[in-house]
N, CA, C and O atoms as CSV, one atom per row, in Angstrom:
chain,resi,resn,atom,element,x,y,z
A,1,PHE,N,N,39.185,277.981,146.500
A,1,PHE,CA,C,39.157,276.613,146.993
A,1,PHE,C,C,39.212,276.603,148.515
A,1,PHE,O,O,40.030,277.293,149.123
A,2,SER,N,N,38.358,275.837,149.103
A,2,SER,CA,C,38.422,275.648,150.549
A,2,SER,C,C,39.446,274.547,150.838
A,2,SER,O,O,39.802,273.787,149.937
A,3,PRO,N,N,39.921,274.455,152.078
A,3,PRO,CA,C,40.845,273.361,152.408
A,3,PRO,C,C,40.262,271.982,152.088
A,3,PRO,O,O,40.981,271.100,151.618
A,4,LEU,N,N,38.972,271.793,152.339
A,4,LEU,CA,C,38.345,270.501,152.055
A,4,LEU,C,C,38.328,270.207,150.553
A,4,LEU,O,O,38.631,269.090,150.135
A,5,SER,N,N,37.975,271.203,149.749
A,5,SER,CA,C,37.947,270.965,148.299
A,5,SER,C,C,39.354,270.727,147.757
A,5,SER,O,O,39.528,269.943,146.824
A,6,GLN,N,N,40.357,271.389,148.327
A,6,GLN,CA,C,41.743,271.148,147.923
A,6,GLN,C,C,42.158,269.716,148.253
A,6,GLN,O,O,42.809,269.051,147.447
A,7,ASP,N,N,41.782,269.250,149.430
A,7,ASP,CA,C,42.099,267.868,149.818
A,7,ASP,C,C,41.433,266.867,148.885
A,7,ASP,O,O,42.055,265.892,148.463
A,8,LYS,N,N,40.168,267.110,148.565
A,8,LYS,CA,C,39.446,266.198,147.672
A,8,LYS,C,C,40.079,266.169,146.285
A,8,LYS,O,O,40.210,265.105,145.680
A,9,LEU,N,N,40.468,267.327,145.788
A,9,LEU,CA,C,41.113,267.394,144.481
A,9,LEU,C,C,42.464,266.685,144.513
A,9,LEU,O,O,42.805,265.957,143.581
A,10,ALA,N,N,43.226,266.890,145.570
A,10,ALA,CA,C,44.525,266.224,145.688
A,10,ALA,C,C,44.358,264.707,145.697
A,10,ALA,O,O,45.116,263.997,145.037
A,11,ILE,N,N,43.384,264.213,146.429
A,11,ILE,CA,C,43.137,262.765,146.473
A,11,ILE,C,C,42.765,262.244,145.090
A,11,ILE,O,O,43.220,261.175,144.684
A,12,GLN,N,N,41.944,262.991,144.371
A,12,GLN,CA,C,41.566,262.570,143.020
A,12,GLN,C,C,42.781,262.543,142.094
A,12,GLN,O,O,42.936,261.607,141.310
A,13,LEU,N,N,43.633,263.547,142.174
A,13,LEU,CA,C,44.838,263.574,141.339
A,13,LEU,C,C,45.768,262.407,141.677
A,13,LEU,O,O,46.349,261.791,140.783
A,14,ILE,N,N,45.905,262.112,142.955
A,14,ILE,CA,C,46.727,260.970,143.383
A,14,ILE,C,C,46.131,259.678,142.839
A,14,ILE,O,O,46.858,258.808,142.359
A,15,ARG,N,N,44.832,259.554,142.913
A,15,ARG,CA,C,44.143,258.374,142.374
A,15,ARG,C,C,44.386,258.253,140.862
A,15,ARG,O,O,44.675,257.164,140.367
A,16,GLU,N,N,44.272,259.358,140.138
A,16,GLU,CA,C,44.479,259.350,138.688
A,16,GLU,C,C,45.906,258.962,138.301
A,16,GLU,O,O,46.124,258.403,137.225
A,17,ARG,N,N,46.864,259.249,139.155
A,17,ARG,CA,C,48.264,258.895,138.894
A,17,ARG,C,C,48.560,257.451,139.299
A,17,ARG,O,O,49.678,256.971,139.116
A,18,GLY,N,N,47.564,256.763,139.847
A,18,GLY,CA,C,47.740,255.367,140.243
A,18,GLY,C,C,48.557,255.186,141.504
A,18,GLY,O,O,49.196,254.153,141.697
A,19,ALA,N,N,48.535,256.198,142.366
A,19,ALA,CA,C,49.380,256.164,143.558
A,19,ALA,C,C,48.612,255.975,144.857
A,19,ALA,O,O,49.229,255.891,145.919
A,20,ILE,N,N,47.305,255.908,144.807
A,20,ILE,CA,C,46.524,255.830,146.047
A,20,ILE,C,C,46.821,254.545,146.815
A,20,ILE,O,O,46.928,254.571,148.041
A,21,ASP,N,N,46.954,253.423,146.111
A,21,ASP,CA,C,47.277,252.163,146.793
A,21,ASP,C,C,48.684,252.190,147.368
A,21,ASP,O,O,48.935,251.599,148.418
A,22,ASP,N,N,49.606,252.871,146.690
A,22,ASP,CA,C,50.964,253.013,147.222
A,22,ASP,C,C,50.940,253.774,148.539
A,22,ASP,O,O,51.618,253.392,149.492
A,23,ILE,N,N,50.173,254.834,148.595
A,23,ILE,CA,C,50.079,255.622,149.824
A,23,ILE,C,C,49.471,254.788,150.944
A,23,ILE,O,O,49.979,254.779,152.065
A,24,ARG,N,N,48.397,254.097,150.642
A,24,ARG,CA,C,47.749,253.260,151.667
A,24,ARG,C,C,48.685,252.179,152.188
A,24,ARG,O,O,48.618,251.808,153.360
A,25,ALA,N,N,49.563,251.671,151.318
A,25,ALA,CA,C,50.495,250.611,151.704
A,25,ALA,C,C,51.793,251.157,152.292
A,25,ALA,O,O,52.674,250.382,152.666
A,26,GLY,N,N,51.922,252.487,152.378
A,26,GLY,CA,C,53.128,253.083,152.941
A,26,GLY,C,C,54.290,253.160,151.969
A,26,GLY,O,O,55.426,253.397,152.379
A,27,ARG,N,N,54.018,252.964,150.686
A,27,ARG,CA,C,55.075,253.055,149.667
A,27,ARG,C,C,55.182,254.509,149.197
A,27,ARG,O,O,54.827,254.849,148.068
A,28,ILE,N,N,55.679,255.344,150.096
A,28,ILE,CA,C,55.686,256.785,149.868
A,28,ILE,C,C,56.624,257.166,148.727
A,28,ILE,O,O,56.276,258.012,147.903
A,29,GLU,N,N,57.792,256.566,148.667
A,29,GLU,CA,C,58.733,256.899,147.595
A,29,GLU,C,C,58.121,256.590,146.226
A,29,GLU,O,O,58.264,257.378,145.291
A,30,ARG,N,N,57.453,255.471,146.108
A,30,ARG,CA,C,56.812,255.101,144.842
A,30,ARG,C,C,55.668,256.060,144.512
A,30,ARG,O,O,55.505,256.458,143.359
A,31,ALA,N,N,54.883,256.428,145.509
A,31,ALA,CA,C,53.781,257.369,145.294
A,31,ALA,C,C,54.305,258.728,144.838
A,31,ALA,O,O,53.747,259.343,143.930
A,32,VAL,N,N,55.367,259.185,145.466
A,32,VAL,CA,C,55.976,260.462,145.070
A,32,VAL,C,C,56.449,260.384,143.624
A,32,VAL,O,O,56.242,261.316,142.847
A,33,SER,N,N,57.075,259.291,143.273
A,33,SER,CA,C,57.557,259.116,141.905
A,33,SER,C,C,56.409,259.190,140.896
A,33,SER,O,O,56.566,259.758,139.815
A,34,ARG,N,N,55.278,258.626,141.241
A,34,ARG,CA,C,54.127,258.630,140.331
A,34,ARG,C,C,53.469,260.008,140.223
A,34,ARG,O,O,52.840,260.318,139.211
A,35,CYS,N,N,53.613,260.828,141.258
A,35,CYS,CA,C,52.904,262.113,141.301
A,35,CYS,C,C,53.781,263.330,141.037
A,35,CYS,O,O,53.264,264.438,140.897
A,36,ARG,N,N,55.070,263.152,140.966
A,36,ARG,CA,C,55.950,264.318,140.891
A,36,ARG,C,C,55.779,265.143,139.619
A,36,ARG,O,O,56.125,266.324,139.604
A,37,ASN,N,N,55.258,264.551,138.565
A,37,ASN,CA,C,55.083,265.343,137.348
A,37,ASN,C,C,53.872,266.271,137.414
A,37,ASN,O,O,53.667,267.077,136.507
A,38,ILE,N,N,53.069,266.173,138.468
A,38,ILE,CA,C,51.932,267.083,138.614
A,38,ILE,C,C,52.066,267.999,139.830
A,38,ILE,O,O,51.255,268.908,140.003
A,39,TRP,N,N,53.082,267.774,140.681
A,39,TRP,CA,C,53.345,268.644,141.833
A,39,TRP,C,C,54.795,269.091,141.800
A,39,TRP,O,O,55.706,268.291,142.013
A,40,ALA,N,N,55.002,270.358,141.533
A,40,ALA,CA,C,56.347,270.900,141.364
A,40,ALA,C,C,57.202,270.793,142.622
A,40,ALA,O,O,58.429,270.796,142.518
A,41,SER,N,N,56.608,270.699,143.787
A,41,SER,CA,C,57.382,270.666,145.031
A,41,SER,C,C,57.859,269.267,145.417
A,41,SER,O,O,58.605,269.115,146.385
A,42,LEU,N,N,57.440,268.249,144.674
A,42,LEU,CA,C,57.889,266.887,144.991
A,42,LEU,C,C,59.296,266.658,144.453
A,42,LEU,O,O,59.658,267.207,143.412
A,43,PRO,N,N,60.089,265.855,145.150
A,43,PRO,CA,C,61.463,265.620,144.701
A,43,PRO,C,C,61.502,264.989,143.312
A,43,PRO,O,O,60.779,264.039,143.014
A,44,GLY,N,N,62.373,265.553,142.473
A,44,GLY,CA,C,62.531,265.036,141.121
A,44,GLY,C,C,61.542,265.591,140.119
A,44,GLY,O,O,61.507,265.142,138.974
A,45,ALA,N,N,60.728,266.569,140.532
A,45,ALA,CA,C,59.722,267.134,139.625
A,45,ALA,C,C,60.371,267.839,138.438
A,45,ALA,O,O,59.900,267.725,137.307
A,46,GLY,N,N,61.454,268.567,138.700
A,46,GLY,CA,C,62.196,269.205,137.622
A,46,GLY,C,C,61.582,270.462,137.040
A,46,GLY,O,O,61.898,270.828,135.908
A,47,TYR,N,N,60.718,271.128,137.778
A,47,TYR,CA,C,60.093,272.352,137.279
A,47,TYR,C,C,60.913,273.606,137.587
A,47,TYR,O,O,60.545,274.706,137.173
A,48,GLY,N,N,62.013,273.444,138.305
A,48,GLY,CA,C,62.828,274.596,138.655
A,48,GLY,C,C,62.331,275.334,139.885
A,48,GLY,O,O,62.863,276.389,140.231
A,49,GLN,N,N,61.327,274.797,140.542
A,49,GLN,CA,C,60.832,275.385,141.778
A,49,GLN,C,C,61.431,274.623,142.960
A,49,GLN,O,O,62.053,273.573,142.794
A,50,ARG,N,N,61.229,275.174,144.148
A,50,ARG,CA,C,61.740,274.511,145.349
A,50,ARG,C,C,61.094,273.137,145.488
A,50,ARG,O,O,59.870,273.006,145.467
A,51,GLU,N,N,61.931,272.123,145.629
A,51,GLU,CA,C,61.446,270.759,145.827
A,51,GLU,C,C,61.778,270.322,147.248
A,51,GLU,O,O,62.884,270.552,147.735
A,52,TYR,N,N,60.821,269.696,147.902
A,52,TYR,CA,C,61.064,269.126,149.219
A,52,TYR,C,C,61.782,267.796,149.048
A,52,TYR,O,O,61.558,267.079,148.073
A,53,SER,N,N,62.636,267.476,149.994
A,53,SER,CA,C,63.343,266.196,149.934
A,53,SER,C,C,62.390,265.066,150.321
A,53,SER,O,O,61.415,265.273,151.043
A,54,LEU,N,N,62.692,263.883,149.830
A,54,LEU,CA,C,61.891,262.718,150.201
A,54,LEU,C,C,61.947,262.514,151.711
A,54,LEU,O,O,60.946,262.154,152.330
A,55,GLU,N,N,63.105,262.741,152.297
A,55,GLU,CA,C,63.257,262.595,153.750
A,55,GLU,C,C,62.287,263.518,154.491
A,55,GLU,O,O,61.654,263.098,155.460
A,56,LYS,N,N,62.168,264.756,154.050
A,56,LYS,CA,C,61.254,265.712,154.681
A,56,LYS,C,C,59.803,265.248,154.534
A,56,LYS,O,O,59.029,265.307,155.490
A,57,LEU,N,N,59.441,264.790,153.341
A,57,LEU,CA,C,58.072,264.321,153.114
A,57,LEU,C,C,57.737,263.122,153.992
A,57,LEU,O,O,56.642,263.039,154.548
A,58,VAL,N,N,58.675,262.202,154.113
A,58,VAL,CA,C,58.455,261.018,154.950
A,58,VAL,C,C,58.325,261.425,156.417
A,58,VAL,O,O,57.502,260.869,157.145
A,59,THR,N,N,59.126,262.383,156.848
A,59,THR,CA,C,59.036,262.866,158.228
A,59,THR,C,C,57.656,263.458,158.503
A,59,THR,O,O,57.046,263.163,159.531
A,60,VAL,N,N,57.166,264.285,157.596
A,60,VAL,CA,C,55.837,264.887,157.754
A,60,VAL,C,C,54.761,263.805,157.738
A,60,VAL,O,O,53.818,263.847,158.528
A,61,TRP,N,N,54.907,262.835,156.835
A,61,TRP,CA,C,53.952,261.720,156.735
A,61,TRP,C,C,53.882,260.960,158.060
A,61,TRP,O,O,52.796,260.679,158.567
A,62,ARG,N,N,55.042,260.633,158.610
A,62,ARG,CA,C,55.076,259.892,159.883
A,62,ARG,C,C,54.503,260.720,161.025
A,62,ARG,O,O,53.780,260.198,161.873
A,63,THR,N,N,54.824,262.008,161.048
A,63,THR,CA,C,54.307,262.896,162.087
A,63,THR,C,C,52.781,262.954,162.051
A,63,THR,O,O,52.132,263.095,163.088
A,64,ALA,N,N,52.216,262.845,160.850
A,64,ALA,CA,C,50.758,262.869,160.687
A,64,ALA,C,C,50.121,261.511,160.956
A,64,ALA,O,O,48.907,261.356,160.824
A,65,GLY,N,N,50.941,260.519,161.336
A,65,GLY,CA,C,50.406,259.204,161.664
A,65,GLY,C,C,50.533,258.178,160.565
A,65,GLY,O,O,50.060,257.050,160.705
A,66,GLY,N,N,51.172,258.560,159.463
A,66,GLY,CA,C,51.352,257.630,158.357
A,66,GLY,C,C,52.429,256.597,158.645
A,66,GLY,O,O,53.330,256.823,159.453
A,67,VAL,N,N,52.319,255.471,157.976
A,67,VAL,CA,C,53.279,254.378,158.118
A,67,VAL,C,C,54.023,254.234,156.800
A,67,VAL,O,O,53.433,254.344,155.725
A,68,VAL,N,N,55.324,253.988,156.893
A,68,VAL,CA,C,56.158,253.796,155.709
A,68,VAL,C,C,56.550,252.334,155.631
A,68,VAL,O,O,57.021,251.747,156.605
A,69,ALA,N,N,56.348,251.755,154.456
A,69,ALA,CA,C,56.682,250.335,154.252
A,69,ALA,C,C,58.180,250.160,154.105
A,69,ALA,O,O,58.656,249.039,153.926
């Protein structure tokens, strides 16, 4: 997978989980909640792997220019 194909696949998975509008609206916590069952690193995923905190994800989102509602 190239970085571009990974990004496209991630966007499609987010769309399938019904979280794309949440992300666009800055509802990051809600988007994470909708997607955590398909990404083990999201908080609350429960796969037994390292999970990033919501605070860390929001910090990265803001650093990348994202807005949080």
